[in-house]
Backbone as ProteinMPNN parsed JSONL, in Angstrom:
{"seq_chain_A": "XXXXXXXXXXXXXXXXXXXXXXXXXXXXXXXXXXXXXXXXXXXXXXXXXXXXXXXXXXXXXXXXX", "coords_chain_A": {"N_chain_A": [[5.928, -20.846, 22.384], [6.332, -17.439, 22.873], [4.699, -14.586, 23.983], [4.943, -11.166, 23.969], [3.725, -8.305, 25.39], [3.269, -4.906, 24.864], [2.028, -2.133, 26.358], [1.997, 0.604, 25.599], [3.692, 1.024, 23.104], [6.825, 2.371, 22.005], [7.959, 4.25, 19.102], [10.399, 3.21, 18.306], [10.334, 0.648, 19.428], [8.225, -0.504, 17.976], [9.321, -0.413, 15.39], [11.488, -2.162, 15.739], [10.113, -4.533, 16.387], [8.74, -4.934, 13.956], [10.909, -5.318, 12.237], [12.032, -7.692, 13.272], [9.877, -9.407, 12.774], [9.823, -9.326, 9.967], [12.332, -10.471, 9.437], [11.845, -13.068, 10.409], [9.875, -13.893, 8.579], [11.359, -13.823, 6.206], [13.235, -15.784, 6.788], [11.715, -18.179, 7.182], [10.019, -18.246, 5.008], [11.465, -17.991, 2.462], [11.278, -17.876, -0.402], [8.894, -16.558, -0.874], [9.245, -14.115, 0.437], [11.437, -12.97, -0.781], [13.796, -10.571, -2.075], [13.429, -10.135, -4.791], [10.831, -11.097, -5.195], [9.262, -9.306, -3.696], [9.922, -6.868, -4.934], [8.902, -7.378, -7.439], [6.104, -7.348, -7.151], [5.847, -4.973, -5.877], [4.683, -4.519, -3.458], [3.261, -5.9, -0.427], [1.406, -8.818, -0.756], [-1.937, -10.191, -0.296], [-1.724, -12.941, -0.098], [0.943, -13.231, 0.8], [0.75, -12.026, 3.334], [-1.172, -13.68, 4.585], [0.168, -16.177, 4.581], [2.411, -15.521, 6.107], [1.232, -14.934, 8.567], [0.259, -17.478, 9.186], [2.534, -19.295, 9.073], [4.628, -17.955, 10.47], [3.327, -17.233, 12.716], [2.19, -14.69, 13.165], [0.359, -11.938, 14.463], [-2.467, -9.758, 13.797], [-1.592, -7.299, 14.676], [1.123, -7.42, 14.248], [1.338, -7.545, 11.528], [0.992, -6.161, 8.229], [-1.856, -4.659, 6.942]], "CA_chain_A": [[5.814, -19.516, 21.842], [6.281, -16.387, 23.884], [4.045, -13.365, 23.526], [5.301, -10.012, 24.782], [2.76, -7.238, 25.153], [3.669, -3.563, 25.293], [0.803, -1.343, 26.392], [2.171, 1.832, 24.834], [5.017, 0.856, 22.51], [7.455, 3.525, 21.359], [8.214, 4.067, 17.681], [11.571, 2.345, 18.186], [9.875, -0.7, 19.742], [7.429, -0.955, 16.832], [10.256, -0.645, 14.289], [12.232, -3.378, 16.061], [9.168, -5.653, 16.235], [8.506, -5.135, 12.528], [12.139, -5.86, 11.672], [12.112, -9.097, 13.695], [8.836, -10.12, 12.02], [10.287, -9.454, 8.586], [13.423, -11.461, 9.438], [11.21, -14.385, 10.526], [9.244, -14.203, 7.292], [12.426, -14.091, 5.231], [13.878, -17.046, 7.174], [10.836, -19.325, 7.016], [9.353, -18.163, 3.704], [12.453, -17.264, 1.659], [10.842, -17.619, -1.778], [7.795, -15.597, -0.864], [9.716, -12.825, 0.924], [12.718, -12.608, -1.382], [13.85, -9.203, -2.599], [12.856, -10.164, -6.143], [9.388, -11.277, -5.09], [8.649, -8.064, -3.22], [10.086, -5.847, -5.973], [8.043, -7.751, -8.566], [4.739, -6.905, -6.891], [5.966, -3.624, -5.332], [3.898, -4.43, -2.221], [2.931, -7.191, 0.167], [0.11, -9.301, -1.231], [-2.747, -10.883, 0.701], [-1.124, -14.274, 0.044], [2.124, -13.082, 1.657], [0.293, -11.733, 4.691], [-1.816, -14.87, 5.125], [1.191, -17.196, 4.842], [3.239, -15.044, 7.217], [0.448, -15.14, 9.793], [0.156, -18.908, 9.462], [3.835, -19.93, 9.297], [5.419, -17.231, 11.476], [2.44, -16.987, 13.861], [2.05, -13.245, 13.377], [-0.991, -11.458, 14.693], [-2.757, -8.581, 12.976], [-0.77, -6.191, 15.167], [2.452, -7.568, 13.671], [1.343, -7.604, 10.072], [0.456, -5.016, 7.503], [-3.115, -4.912, 6.23]], "C_chain_A": [[5.675, -18.545, 22.999], [5.629, -15.159, 23.263], [4.408, -12.242, 24.492], [4.36, -8.88, 24.394], [3.311, -5.927, 25.692], [2.423, -2.685, 25.219], [0.889, -0.091, 25.543], [3.557, 1.805, 24.186], [5.535, 2.136, 21.855], [7.645, 3.225, 19.874], [9.387, 3.125, 17.45], [11.197, 0.883, 18.45], [9.109, -1.285, 18.553], [8.333, -1.265, 15.648], [11.052, -1.932, 14.518], [11.348, -4.605, 15.899], [8.927, -5.972, 14.768], [9.726, -5.745, 11.846], [12.292, -7.339, 12.028], [11.072, -9.93, 12.942], [9.252, -10.34, 10.582], [11.417, -10.47, 8.469], [12.859, -12.877, 9.553], [10.575, -14.814, 9.204], [10.295, -14.57, 6.251], [13.101, -15.434, 5.513], [13.007, -18.247, 6.831], [10.069, -19.348, 5.699], [10.272, -17.448, 2.71], [12.02, -16.967, 0.227], [9.779, -16.535, -1.845], [8.255, -14.199, -0.466], [11.102, -12.479, 0.41], [12.642, -11.173, -1.898], [13.174, -9.134, -3.965], [11.331, -10.255, -6.105], [8.695, -9.989, -4.669], [8.772, -6.958, -4.264], [9.172, -6.115, -7.164], [6.62, -7.233, -8.369], [4.692, -5.472, -6.363], [5.117, -3.414, -4.075], [3.766, -5.829, -1.636], [1.541, -7.591, -0.321], [-0.65, -9.961, -0.092], [-2.188, -12.279, 0.947], [0.091, -14.229, 0.977], [1.719, -12.886, 3.113], [-0.315, -12.97, 5.329], [-0.792, -15.954, 5.461], [2.088, -16.789, 6.009], [2.513, -15.245, 8.542], [0.426, -16.61, 10.18], [1.499, -19.517, 9.865], [4.604, -19.267, 10.44], [4.604, -16.859, 12.708], [2.338, -15.505, 14.204], [0.578, -12.9, 13.61], [-1.251, -10.251, 13.79], [-1.961, -7.375, 13.402], [0.605, -6.22, 14.512], [2.46, -7.498, 12.158], [0.67, -6.393, 9.469], [-0.819, -5.432, 6.799], [-3.553, -3.669, 5.524]], "O_chain_A": [[4.981, -18.815, 23.979], [5.972, -14.752, 22.153], [4.198, -12.364, 25.698], [4.221, -8.545, 23.218], [3.762, -5.852, 26.834], [1.836, -2.514, 24.151], [-0.063, 0.24, 24.834], [4.481, 2.471, 24.652], [4.778, 2.883, 21.235], [7.508, 2.08, 19.444], [9.374, 2.332, 16.508], [11.69, -0.016, 17.769], [9.328, -2.436, 18.175], [8.136, -2.274, 14.97], [11.263, -2.704, 13.583], [11.781, -5.611, 15.336], [8.91, -7.139, 14.376], [9.585, -6.598, 10.971], [12.646, -8.148, 11.17], [11.368, -11.047, 12.518], [9.055, -11.425, 10.036], [11.46, -11.244, 7.513], [13.334, -13.788, 8.875], [10.725, -15.958, 8.773], [10.123, -15.531, 5.5], [13.493, -16.141, 4.584], [13.491, -19.223, 6.259], [9.525, -20.386, 5.324], [9.899, -16.407, 2.169], [12.36, -15.912, -0.308], [9.769, -15.706, -2.755], [7.726, -13.206, -0.965], [11.86, -11.778, 1.08], [11.558, -10.636, -2.126], [12.438, -8.191, -4.258], [10.633, -9.589, -6.87], [7.658, -9.626, -5.225], [7.831, -6.19, -4.461], [8.72, -5.178, -7.823], [6.002, -6.737, -9.311], [3.643, -4.828, -6.39], [4.86, -2.279, -3.674], [4.119, -6.819, -2.278], [0.612, -6.784, -0.296], [-0.076, -10.257, 0.956], [-2.18, -12.75, 2.084], [0.244, -15.091, 1.841], [2.282, -13.51, 4.013], [-0.017, -13.284, 6.482], [-0.88, -16.581, 6.516], [2.479, -17.636, 6.812], [3.115, -15.676, 9.525], [0.558, -16.953, 11.355], [1.587, -20.187, 10.895], [5.171, -19.958, 11.287], [5.124, -16.241, 13.637], [2.392, -15.115, 15.37], [-0.319, -13.504, 13.022], [-0.345, -9.784, 13.098], [-1.676, -6.504, 12.58], [1.191, -5.17, 14.248], [3.533, -7.397, 11.564], [-0.114, -5.699, 10.116], [-0.848, -6.462, 6.125], [-4.592, -3.667, 4.864]]}, "name": "protein", "num_of_chains": 1, "seq": "XXXXXXXXXXXXXXXXXXXXXXXXXXXXXXXXXXXXXXXXXXXXXXXXXXXXXXXXXXXXXXXXX"}
């Protein structure tokens, strides 16, 4: 695993990081992060966040709380 740290990330960097994180979640947790699943709840649930952190190795900086 590689961790890249940006001391003062730009808005574009943050958007790219979030997009890559979402792609990872969709790839490794396709049922949980399907379009239907997200539209059904209209938000990310605690279960989604916890599983994404565990499976995709996301930190709190990378995830929405």
